[in-house]
VEXDREN-636604 format. One record per residue (C-alpha): residue in three letters; residue number from 1; y, z, x. Coordinates in steps of 0.001 Angstrom, whole numbers, plus 500000, padded with zeros to 6 digits. Each point is the difference from the previous one (the first is absolute). Last residue first. Layout:
// residues N
PT  code  pos       Y       Z       X
PT   ALA  NUM       Y       Z       X
...
This chain:
// residues 274
PT  code  pos       Y       Z       X
PT   ASN  274  404969  468566  767350
PT   LYS  273  498594  499233  503296
PT   SER  272  503068  498339  500956
PT   SER  271  502144  503007  499720
PT   ARG  270  502373  500577  497424
PT   LYS  269  503554  501289  499561
PT   LYS  268  500872  501741  496424
PT   GLN  267  502180  497678  498336
PT   PHE  266  503788  499784  500644
PT   PRO  265  500017  497158  502734
PT   ILE  264  497330  498670  496870
PT   LYS  263  502166  499468  497455
PT   LEU  262  502039  496786  499910
PT   LEU  261  496292  498502  501512
PT   ASN  260  498827  501138  496745
PT   GLU  259  502457  498436  497605
PT   LEU  258  499567  496775  501377
PT   ASP  257  496487  499656  500270
PT   ASN  256  498287  497920  502309
PT   HIS  255  498888  502380  502905
PT   GLU  254  498761  503014  498158
PT   ASN  253  498637  498427  496943
PT   PRO  252  498246  497253  502235
PT   LEU  251  498631  502617  501635
PT   SER  250  500401  500100  504019
PT   HIS  249  502334  502773  500258
PT   THR  248  498456  502320  502846
PT   ASP  247  498841  496690  502440
PT   ILE  246  503136  498658  499478
PT   GLY  245  500578  496123  499257
PT   TYR  244  499098  496693  501432
PT   VAL  243  496376  499258  501935
PT   ILE  242  500281  498130  503326
PT   LYS  241  496904  498844  501646
PT   GLU  240  500410  496423  499601
PT   ARG  239  503957  500378  502144
PT   ASP  238  498218  501239  503353
PT   LEU  237  501075  503650  500755
PT   TYR  236  503191  500319  502574
PT   LEU  235  502049  503240  500877
PT   PHE  234  503635  500668  500887
PT   THR  233  501233  503495  499823
PT   GLY  232  500221  500268  504160
PT   PHE  231  503498  500469  499951
PT   PHE  230  501093  496741  501466
PT   ARG  229  497902  498058  498460
PT   ASP  228  500701  501217  496255
PT   TRP  227  503846  500079  500887
PT   VAL  226  499534  496275  501596
PT   SER  225  499067  498584  496053
PT   PHE  224  503160  499001  499167
PT   ILE  223  500459  499539  496432
PT   ASN  222  498854  503140  498376
PT   GLY  221  497932  501612  502286
PT   TYR  220  497116  502934  499104
PT   ASN  219  497395  498797  501472
PT   SER  218  496993  502898  499771
PT   ASP  217  499797  503202  497813
PT   THR  216  498089  497916  497503
PT   TYR  215  497787  498365  502715
PT   PRO  214  498785  503720  500976
PT   LEU  213  499476  500291  497087
PT   VAL  212  498660  498412  496923
PT   TYR  211  501165  497534  497474
PT   HIS  210  500826  497134  502532
PT   HIS  209  503820  499822  498662
PT   HIS  208  501394  500129  503603
PT   VAL  207  496968  497086  501157
PT   LYS  206  501540  497568  497484
PT   HIS  205  503279  500104  502539
PT   MET  204  498963  498967  502625
PT   ASP  203  498440  497377  498126
PT   PRO  202  502664  499067  498134
PT   THR  201  502255  500076  503017
PT   VAL  200  503143  502518  501370
PT   ILE  199  501771  498208  502394
PT   ILE  198  499953  499461  504006
PT   TYR  197  496594  500798  501163
PT   SER  196  499127  498687  496675
PT   MET  195  500598  496527  499954
PT   LEU  194  497349  499128  502934
PT   ASN  193  497071  502258  498010
PT   ASP  192  500943  498329  496375
PT   LEU  191  499514  496634  502437
PT   LYS  190  497351  500589  501107
PT   LYS  189  498303  501364  496687
PT   PRO  188  501232  496801  497872
PT   LEU  187  502569  501158  497359
PT   SER  186  498894  501831  497522
PT   ILE  185  501492  500787  495831
PT   ASN  184  499984  502626  497465
PT   ALA  183  503574  500558  501272
PT   HIS  182  500255  503431  501226
PT   SER  181  501928  499152  503371
PT   PHE  180  501980  497462  498325
PT   GLN  179  501500  501743  497707
PT   THR  178  500629  503065  502335
PT   ALA  177  501822  496909  502280
PT   ILE  176  502174  499040  497117
PT   ILE  175  501259  502949  499196
PT   SER  174  500625  501254  503611
PT   LEU  173  501898  497081  500849
PT   THR  172  502486  500746  497287
PT   GLN  171  500163  503480  500985
PT   TYR  170  501039  499418  502984
PT   LEU  169  502251  497866  499489
PT   PHE  168  501913  502459  497422
PT   VAL  167  499676  502184  502660
PT   MET  166  501726  498074  503086
PT   TRP  165  502587  499328  497213
PT   MET  164  500839  503473  499328
PT   PRO  163  500060  500422  503724
PT   THR  162  497668  502543  501872
PT   GLY  161  501313  502860  501589
PT   ILE  160  495985  500520  501662
PT   LEU  159  499984  503811  498668
PT   LEU  158  501858  499795  497082
PT   VAL  157  498235  497235  499042
PT   GLY  156  496775  501269  500421
PT   LEU  155  500738  502770  497708
PT   THR  154  500891  497999  497709
PT   THR  153  497207  497824  499590
PT   PHE  152  497920  503773  500686
PT   LEU  151  501678  500770  496401
PT   PHE  150  498899  496336  498098
PT   ARG  149  496731  500720  501385
PT   LEU  148  500098  503242  498100
PT   VAL  147  501431  498541  497275
PT   SER  146  497406  497406  499483
PT   GLU  145  497614  502483  500425
PT   GLY  144  500997  501668  497152
PT   PRO  143  499652  496748  497751
PT   HIS  142  497015  500097  500631
PT   HIS  141  499534  496766  502766
PT   ARG  140  498292  496035  498526
PT   ASN  139  502153  498529  502475
PT   ALA  138  497758  497552  501974
PT   SER  137  497478  499892  497110
PT   THR  136  501368  497143  498435
PT   THR  135  498337  497818  502860
PT   ASP  134  496889  500720  499372
PT   ILE  133  498056  503054  500508
PT   TRP  132  497282  500724  497382
PT   THR  131  498700  503354  500741
PT   ASP  130  503721  501758  499406
PT   THR  129  499532  503392  500324
PT   HIS  128  501614  500041  503182
PT   HIS  127  503382  499541  498989
PT   ILE  126  498923  503269  497837
PT   LEU  125  499575  501836  502924
PT   HIS  124  503805  499632  501468
PT   PHE  123  500844  502528  497044
PT   ARG  122  497230  502869  500656
PT   TRP  121  499865  498922  504171
PT   LEU  120  503744  501575  500193
PT   PHE  119  498566  503578  498737
PT   ALA  118  497188  499883  502528
PT   ILE  117  502162  498795  502943
PT   LYS  116  498266  497533  502390
PT   HIS  115  499710  497053  497873
PT   GLU  114  503919  500180  499154
PT   ILE  113  501091  500843  503486
PT   LEU  112  498520  496930  501146
PT   HIS  111  501438  498020  497316
PT   ILE  110  502959  501652  500427
PT   LEU  109  499975  498685  503761
PT   TYR  108  499117  496554  499833
PT   ALA  107  502679  499236  496908
PT   GLY  106  502848  501066  500269
PT   MET  105  500447  501460  503496
PT   LEU  104  497748  497067  502096
PT   ASP  103  500668  497378  497791
PT   LEU  102  503906  500950  500255
PT   LEU  101  499424  499799  503966
PT   LEU  100  498763  496593  499856
PT   LEU   99  502598  498875  498321
PT   GLY   98  503095  501624  501616
PT   LEU   97  497831  498660  503559
PT   PHE   96  500406  496490  498366
PT   THR   95  503471  499644  498583
PT   TYR   94  501253  501700  503620
PT   LEU   93  498060  497023  501771
PT   TYR   92  500852  497836  497910
PT   ILE   91  503817  501205  499879
PT   ASN   90  500232  499769  504137
PT   MET   89  500779  503355  501293
PT   THR   88  502534  502901  500219
PT   PRO   87  498147  502961  501518
PT   LEU   86  498486  502711  497860
PT   TRP   85  501915  502230  498715
PT   GLU   84  500638  498849  496407
PT   LEU   83  496002  498404  500073
PT   LEU   82  498525  503754  500601
PT   GLY   81  502225  501563  496890
PT   PHE   80  503975  500925  499440
PT   HIS   79  502753  498106  500465
PT   ALA   78  501901  502623  497409
PT   LYS   77  501484  496469  498041
PT   SER   76  496688  498310  499938
PT   THR   75  497597  502712  499840
PT   TRP   74  502396  501022  497196
PT   ASN   73  499497  497098  498289
PT   SER   72  496415  499596  500001
PT   THR   71  499492  503577  499072
PT   LYS   70  502670  499241  496461
PT   LEU   69  497280  496760  499307
PT   LEU   68  497218  501549  500295
PT   ILE   67  501011  502860  497571
PT   PHE   66  501538  496730  497565
PT   ALA   65  497027  498964  499807
PT   LEU   64  498468  503257  498382
PT   CYS   63  499629  498040  496373
PT   PHE   62  499309  496482  501376
PT   ASN   61  497078  501805  501980
PT   VAL   60  498332  502181  497436
PT   LEU   59  500470  496755  497460
PT   LEU   58  498379  497396  501897
PT   THR   57  497197  502458  500887
PT   THR   56  499663  500739  496194
PT   ILE   55  499057  495955  499739
PT   THR   54  497764  499769  502635
PT   PHE   53  498197  502714  498480
PT   PHE   52  500189  498468  496574
PT   ILE   51  498917  496346  502221
PT   ASN   50  496784  502164  500863
PT   ILE   49  498452  500885  496602
PT   GLY   48  501366  496436  498503
PT   ALA   47  498077  498079  503180
PT   HIS   46  496803  501755  498909
PT   GLN   45  500232  498818  496531
PT   TRP   44  500954  496891  501608
PT   LYS   43  497081  499652  501988
PT   ASN   42  497613  501049  498026
PT   TYR   41  496543  500713  502106
PT   LYS   40  497477  498100  501300
PT   PHE   39  501374  499819  503958
PT   LYS   38  499961  496338  501488
PT   ILE   37  500283  501554  503981
PT   PHE   36  502381  498025  502203
PT   PRO   35  501381  498126  497036
PT   VAL   34  501000  495988  500473
PT   VAL   33  501413  498819  496702
PT   SER   32  500958  503703  498455
PT   GLU   31  501110  501453  503664
PT   ILE   30  502229  497026  500304
PT   VAL   29  502042  500275  496642
PT   TRP   28  500184  503945  500338
PT   PHE   27  501416  499461  503228
PT   ILE   26  502008  497717  498802
PT   ALA   25  501266  502115  496635
PT   ILE   24  499990  503330  502040
PT   GLY   23  502765  498539  503046
PT   SER   22  501882  498868  497217
PT   ALA   21  500141  503041  497904
PT   LEU   20  501194  501722  503130
PT   ILE   19  502425  497439  501096
PT   MET   18  501795  499911  496342
PT   VAL   17  500064  503790  499828
PT   ARG   16  502002  499658  503192
PT   HIS   15  501898  497291  498858
PT   PRO   14  501028  501713  496841
PT   SER   13  500813  502908  502291
PT   PRO   12  503023  498107  501854
PT   ILE   11  499831  499783  504070
PT   SER   10  503156  501445  500649
PT   ASP    9  499415  500535  503505
PT   PHE    8  496920  497905  500555
PT   TYR    7  501845  496369  498606
PT   THR    6  502818  501016  502976
PT   ILE    5  497351  501109  502530
PT   ILE    4  497639  496766  499218
PT   THR    3  503520  497480  500409
PT   ASP    2  501119  501890  503132
PT   MET    1  496118  500257  501881
């Protein structure tokens, strides 16, 4: 465990980028060989749009990383945050609890709020416009949303009192988990269902990308599925019944055009009827 802590305490930025790129490449190959859905689309053009948003997400996080670092360092020096106030515990339990709480504050909570507050939904909507969900869809986030998610991650670090090595470890696991849950692959249904009691699986997250309510407003989890089950936001829908996208932006010139996707948060609000 000491080796892991030492590595993630000062993980080089190129290593983080390499992990992200490797994950996309691995799942890209798997879903190309044995896809769950054989989409009739230009895979490279679709990936180009999603990789653009992946790059903007990386840029936002790299540019604002000093805020996260200063926040984490302050919590350690001031002994502030939930983890700092708890009794000394086994390092493995400490790590698991920290990752679980980061998943709540930095992922589940902001994801839920983005669906409930109209202004924030305008930015998160870009993620849901994708009608060809594959591993590149994992980081399809408008730059405005990337800033919002960063702020909530920082708030989570502050309230939890998370050391920086744990933040980097969480972000690395998050990258792999989201690429896995968005990948155009399918596990045996019984295995997927069993795994979904612990982590977010492809079938579980596919439900979140179904194009109509109430399924769109469900299964907000990022790495761990426990928060959806605990807060009652878990829903099940058979994988064969799922239709990707969002009913307010169903035309290709709306969901498959980079310029339009960047403008969506600032366009007139629309309902599924128009």
